[in-house]
N, C-alpha and C positions, 0 to 999 in steps of 0.2 A: 504493499499500500504506500503511495507516494505521500509527501508532506502535505500537499494541498488536500488530498482525500482525508488524511488524519485530521487536519484542521477543520474540515467541513463536518466530520463526525463529531468532533469535540463541540463545535458551535451548535449543532443540532441537539447534542446531549444537554447542553446548558439551557437551550430554549425549552426543551421538553421538561426539564426539571422545574423551571420557573412556571411553565404553564400548568403543570400538575399541582402546584401549590394552590392554584386558584380554581381547579376544576374537579375537585373531589366529588362535588355534588353532581357533576355532569356524567360521571362514569356509569351511573345507573340512571340515565336520562329519562325524564318523564316523557310521555307521548306528546307528539306535536299537536298543537291546537289547530286542527285541520281547517276549521272555519276561518280563523284569524289568518292563517297563512294563505288561504285562497283569496281572501279579501286584499291582503297585502300584495299578492302577485297581480291581481286584477287592477290595482291602483297604479301600477307602473306608468301607463300612458299619461294619466292625469298628473302624476307627480312630475314626469318629464316635461309636460306642457307648461306647468306653473314654473318649473325651474328655468325653462327657456325665457319666459316672460321676465323673471327677475334678473337673469344674467345679462339680458340685452338692455339693461338700464345701468348707466354709469353711476356708481354710488361709492366712489372713493371717499375715505374719511375727509371731510371738508367740502364735499360736493353736496351742498344743501338741497338743491333742486332734485338731484337723483335720489338722495336719501329719503326725501319726502315722498317721492314717487313710489319707491319700494315700500315705505311705511304704509302708504295708502292701499297698496295691493294686499299687503299682509293684514291690514285692518279689515278690509272687505272680506277676505277669506275667513278670518276669525269670527266676524259677525255672522257669516253663513252658518257657523258651527254653534251659534247661540252664545258666543263669548262676549263679555263686557270688555270694551276697548277704551283705554285711557292713554293719552299722549302727555309727555312732560318734556320740558326743555332740557337739552343736553349740554347747556352752557357749563363751562366755557367752550365746549365743542359745539359744532353746529348740528342742526337737525333736531328731531324729537324722538326720544326713547318711547317705545311702545310696550304697554303692559296689557295683556289680554287675560281674563280670568273666566273660569268655568266652575260652577258650583255643582256638587254631587250630593249623595246621601250618606257617605261614609265619614271617616274621621281623618284620613291621611291628607297631608298638604304637600303637594309636589310642585317644585319649581323647575321649569324648563328654561334654558337660556340659549340664545343664538345672537348673531350680530349681522347687521345689514351692510356694514361698510366693508370695503375691499382696499387693497393697496394700489389699485390701478387708477391712472389719471383719466379725466374726461376725454372722450374720443376713443377709448380702448374698445368699448362695446361695438362701435361702428366698425372699427378696424378688424376686430376679431370677434364677431358675433358667435352666439351659441351654435355649435355644430356637433353632429354625432358621427363618429367614425368607429365602426364595429360596435363593440360593447362599451365604448367610452364616449362621454360627453365633454366637450371643451368649451372654454370661455372664461372671461374674467370673473373670479369669485365663484366658479361653478361648484367647488367643494368647500371653499373657505370664504363665506360660510352660508352661501345661499342654499346649498344642499341641506344644511342643517335646519334652516328655517322651514323648508318644505317637508322634511321628515317630521318635524315637530307638529306641523299643522295636520298632516295626514294621519299621524298616530292618534291624534285627538278625534279625527273623523272616523277612524276605524273603531275606536271605543264607542262612539255614538252609534255607529251601525250595529254594533253588538249589544247595544243598550247596557253598557257597563257604566255604572255611576257610583261604584263603591269607593268614592274618595270624597273628602270634604271640599277640596279645591285644587284645581290645576291652574297654575299661573305660567304664562309664556312671556318672558321678557326678551325683547329684541332691541339690541343696543346699537347706537349709531357710530361709536368711536372706539371699538375694541382694538383696532389696529394701532392706535396711539395711546394705549394703556388705560383706556376707559376713564379719562379724567372727568368726563361729564356724566358718568354713570356709576362710579364706584360706590357712592353713598346709597344709591338706589339698590344696587346689587346686595350690599351688606344688609340693608334693612329687609329686603325680601327674603334673603337666605335665612335670616334669623326667625322669620315668620313661618318657615316651612320645615317639614320633617326631613326632606331630602332634596338635593339639587342635582339635576342631570344636565350636563352642558353638552350642547350640540355642535361642538367643534368637530372637524372631519374625523372619520374613522381612520385609524392608522393604515399605512399601506399594506401591512401584513394582516389586515382585518382585525384590528384590536381596539382596546379602550386605553385610556390614560389614567393610571392610578396615582401618579405623582407628577408634579411640575416644579421647576425651580422658580424661586422668587428673583426679583431683579433690583438692581441699583445702578445709578449713574455715578461715575467717578470723575473727579476733576483735580488737576494739578495746575496751580498758577505760580509762575516764576517771574520775579522782578530782577532785572539786572541793570546794566549801564551801557549806553551806546558809546561806540568809539569807531575810528576809521580802521577797517579790517586789515589794511595794508600798512598804513603809516604808524599807527599806535595801538595795535590790538591789546597790548598789555594794560592800556588805560581803561579798557572796557571790562564788563562782567557779563560774559556770554550766557544769556538766559536760555538760548536754544540748547547749548551743551549741557547746562545744568538740568533742564527739563528732560533731556534724553537719559541722563544718569538716573534721575528720579523715576522715570517711566520704567527703566529696566529693573531697578531694584524693587519697585513696588509690584511689578508683575510676578515676583516670587511669592506673593501673598496667596496666590491660588493654591488649592490643595486637592489633588486628584483623589485622595482617599476619602475626602468629604464631599466630592463632587462639586467643589467650589471652583469657579473659573473667574480669572481677572484678566481682561484683555483691553489694552489701550488701543484706540482705534482712530483718533483724530489728533492731529498735531499742527499747531499754528505758531509760527515764530518768524519775525523779520519780514522785510519787504524788498531789501536790496542786498545783493551778494557782497557788496564792499562795505557793509555797515554791520558791526557787532550788534545783534539784537538786544534790546533792553527789556523785552517781555516775551513770554511764551505761555501757551495754554495747551494742555493735554487733556483729552476727554477719553473716558473708557467705559466699559460695560462689565458688570459683575453679575454672576448667577450663583445661587446656592439653594440647597434643599433644606438647610437649617437656618432659622432666623438669627440665631446667635452668631453666625458667620459674618453678618453684616457689621456687628459690633467689633468683632475681631479685626476685620479688614480696615474698618474706619480708624481704629486705634493704631493699627500697624502702619497705616499711611502717615498719620500724624507723627509717629515715632521716627519713621524713616526720613521724613522731611528734614529732620535735624542733621542727618548724615549727608552733608553737602559736599560736592566735589569742587565747586568753585566758590572760594571765599567772597563774601560781599554780596552774594545773591540772597534774595528772600523767597522762601518757598511756603506756600499754603496749600492745603488739601481740603477736599470736600467730598462727602458721600451722600447722595440723595436717594433714599429708599423709594422703590417703585412698588411693584406687585409683591405681596407676601408669598412665601412658598406654599405650595399645596403638598404637604408631606403624605407619605403612605402611612395610614393609621389602621387600627383594628376595624373601625367602622368602614373605611374604604375597602379593606380586604373582604369584609362581610358583603358589601354591595357588589364587589367584583365577583364573588363566589355565586351570588344570585344571578348575575348577568351570564356567567359561564354556564350555569345550569340551564338557563333559558336557551342559549345558543345551542347547547347540547341537544335540545329537543329537535333541532333541525339537523342534527348530525354534524354540527360545525363547532369549531373551537376558536375562541378569542385569544389573541395575544394580549398580555397585560404589560403595558409599557410605561416608562417615564419619559419626560421631555425637558430639555433645557429651555424650551420656549414657554412663556407665560401666557395665560388666558384669563377670561373672566372667572373660571373655576378657582383660580388663586384667591380672588376676593371673597368668593362664597365660602371657601374652606377657611380663609383667614377670619371670617365672621363666626366660625364655629360650626358650620353646617356640614352634615354628612354629604360628601360630594364625589361624583364620578364623572369623568369626561370622555369625549370622543364618540358620542352617540350619533354623529352625523353620517353622511354618505362616505363611503370609502373612496379614496382618491390619492393623487400624488402630484409631484411637481408644484407644490404649494408656493404661491407668491411669484410665479414665473409665467411667461407667455405660454408655456405648455401645460398649465394647470388642467387637471382632468378629474372627472368623477366616474367611477365604475357603475354603470347602469345595472349590472347584475347584482349589485349590492343593495338596491332599493328594497326589494321584497324582504330579504333577511334583516335588514336594518330596521325597517318598519315593524317587523315582527318583534325584534329585540326590544325596541323602545316601548311599543304598546304592551307587550307582556311584562316589561319591567314596571311600568305604571300599575298594571293590574296586580303584580306581585307585591309591591310595597304598599298598595292600597289594602290588600288582604292581610298581609303580615307586616305591621308597622316597623319602621326602622328605629332602634333605640336612639335617643337623643344624647 
């Protein structure tokens, strides 16, 4: 057996071990709900049609006209389902967050979250409209996250077709500014998450057909250096090179990352000087930090301040700043319990979910940070996220509809411990 084959076998073994930790309940899978799966399968053409309508509207974060158009379509679809629809300002972001609620006869309170904004500029939908090639649909935001919006709406429709009302309330929150850290929605997310028993986020399903059980939190990093200008050729010794000191600080502070703790520190933006023959008197470095443990932000913040005292160029002034963004969504016993339920449900279809973590943050981070039992990745399966090749797997529509609908039914019947 060659090295590549051995590596592949080891990789598969690790994946199987991780999957088995979440799928014990699926080994003796319950029978598939034939009625629900038939309805989910039959819904594919309508799901695809609504997805096409949403994808063909430019709704990049900041595109107020497009966001309002998408919001109006979602509101109309929700009202057809008998849901109460409320809009609220997303200031300081643009557009209006949508909250749709449906009352039932049970006790469970379930929050579904999705977002209508994309990373694409106005004109993208016209240049790359929705198209289908084989079993894949393409277009801006097709899986992130317009696919998630459509799956949420149709799961509620399937519940109504089956006359399932054994929940107290289902709430659908559709955010306008997730792609820029939800600055105009974070308070709303936290408030709603605290009012519900479980939060299911409709970010895209992972490429390997999985859910997200943990996400890293985020922080912005900044290093400011003050120096002294001088002629770079005539009297460089009279200056204090802020660019050189900033480079030194950037390199030493990058060591604050910790692979064992899944903490990353990456400096990504560097500004210094305007002319090559002038020693720069100021420099600015910005960076990105990700961590699964909130305590890591304190450690890195303190480490940056301590390292700022270790200067290479005397006479320069160095200051640092860490601005916390999204809190981590850690793997918890409640997350594991929800994941086991989802795995058992997918097992009814003879399918298995991968249970994955992500260095990317999402609205699930805020819900989890508010103390809610949270699971993510219930949207359409797809790939090439945030690129011109972004796609959604159309053959994932039926199983994903089945998964979300059955998950709602399951947590309605057997409440999630708070």
